[in-house]
C-alpha positions in Angstrom: 14.1 -16.9 22.1 10.9 -14.9 21.5 10.3 -14.0 17.9 8.1 -11.1 16.8 4.5 -12.1 16.0 5.0 -10.9 12.3 8.0 -13.3 11.9 5.8 -16.2 13.1 2.9 -15.2 10.7 5.3 -14.7 7.9 6.7 -18.2 8.3 3.1 -19.5 8.1 2.4 -17.5 5.0 5.6 -18.8 3.4 4.7 -22.4 4.1 1.2 -21.9 2.7 2.6 -20.3 -0.5 4.9 -23.4 -0.9 2.0 -25.8 -0.3 3.9 -27.1 2.7 1.2 -28.1 5.3 3.7 -29.7 7.7 5.9 -26.6 7.9 2.7 -24.5 8.3 1.6 -26.7 11.3 4.9 -26.0 13.0 3.8 -22.4 13.4 0.6 -23.2 15.3 -0.1 -24.2 18.9 -1.6 -27.6 19.8 -4.8 -25.9 20.9 -5.0 -23.2 18.1 -8.4 -22.1 17.0 -9.0 -21.0 13.4 -12.4 -19.3 12.7 -13.4 -18.7 9.1 -16.5 -16.6 8.9 -17.3 -17.6 5.3 -18.3 -15.6 2.3 -21.2 -15.4 -0.2 -19.6 -18.5 -1.9 -17.5 -20.3 0.7 -19.1 -21.6 3.8 -18.0 -20.7 7.4 -16.1 -23.0 9.5 -14.3 -23.4 12.8 -11.1 -25.5 13.0 -9.6 -26.6 16.3 -6.0 -27.8 17.0 -3.3 -28.8 14.6 -5.5 -31.4 12.9 -8.3 -28.8 12.3 -5.8 -26.5 10.7 -4.5 -29.4 8.6 -8.0 -30.0 7.4 -8.6 -26.3 6.7 -5.4 -25.9 4.5 -5.7 -29.4 2.9 -9.2 -28.5 1.8 -7.9 -25.3 0.2 -4.9 -26.8 -1.5 -6.8 -29.9 -2.8 -9.9 -28.1 -3.9 -8.5 -24.9 -5.4 -5.7 -23.6 -7.6 -4.6 -20.4 -5.9 -3.9 -18.0 -8.8 -2.9 -15.0 -6.6 -2.6 -14.6 -2.8 -1.5 -11.1 -1.7 -1.1 -9.8 1.8 -1.4 -6.0 1.2 -1.1 -4.4 4.6 0.0 -5.6 8.0 -1.1 -4.0 11.3 0.8 -5.2 14.4 -0.1 -4.4 18.0 1.5 -6.4 20.9 1.0 -10.1 20.0 -1.7 -9.5 17.3 -1.1 -9.3 13.6 -3.9 -8.1 11.3 -3.5 -8.6 7.5 -5.6 -7.0 4.9 -5.3 -8.9 1.6 -6.9 -10.5 -1.5 -6.7 -13.7 -3.5 -7.8 -15.1 -6.8 -8.5 -18.8 -7.0 -10.0 -21.5 -9.4 -12.2 -24.2 -8.0 -10.5 -27.4 -9.5 -13.9 -29.4 -9.6 -16.0 -26.7 -11.5 -13.3 -24.5 -13.0 -15.2 -21.5 -11.4 -12.9 -18.5 -10.5 -13.4 -16.5 -7.3 -11.8 -13.3 -6.1 -11.8 -12.5 -2.4 -10.9 -9.6 -0.2 -10.1 -10.5 3.4 -9.0 -9.5 6.8 -7.1 -12.1 8.9 -6.4 -11.6 12.6 -3.7 -13.7 14.1 -2.9 -14.0 17.9 0.6 -15.2 18.6 1.9 -16.5 22.0 5.2 -18.3 22.6 6.2 -18.2 18.9 3.1 -20.0 17.9 -0.3 -18.9 16.3 -3.0 -19.6 18.9 -5.9 -18.1 17.0 -6.8 -16.9 13.5 -10.0 -15.3 12.6 -10.8 -14.4 8.9 -13.5 -12.1 7.5 -13.9 -12.3 3.7 -16.0 -11.4 0.8 -16.2 -13.4 -2.5 -17.2 -12.7 -6.0 -17.4 -15.1 -8.9 -15.2 -14.0 -11.7 -17.0 -13.8 -15.1 -15.2 -16.0 -17.5 -15.1 -15.0 -21.1 
């Protein structure tokens, strides 16, 4: 049964919030492509297939403590879900805190995410 693209993306976001990479991988296609355009602080990257997505999320979860992750607005057209959001994270190694605003664009086909593209901007939070 075909699910709405938003339901598929919501499942992926729930798995990310729970830190469950295996459940997250169940929402992506074998040939999925994830493109992160990078920020002033975080380098760009391209991640192909389930193993690429695993690397993308494992890096985030192992390297940072996500203090806040908020999807603020969803825009849905056909099989595309666009999310505007923000996050606040602490880099585990340095203790540096970052805030980001981002736009994520998901393409969903056959109940799986086939592509994600993220555009973000980062700022270092001044710690007192």
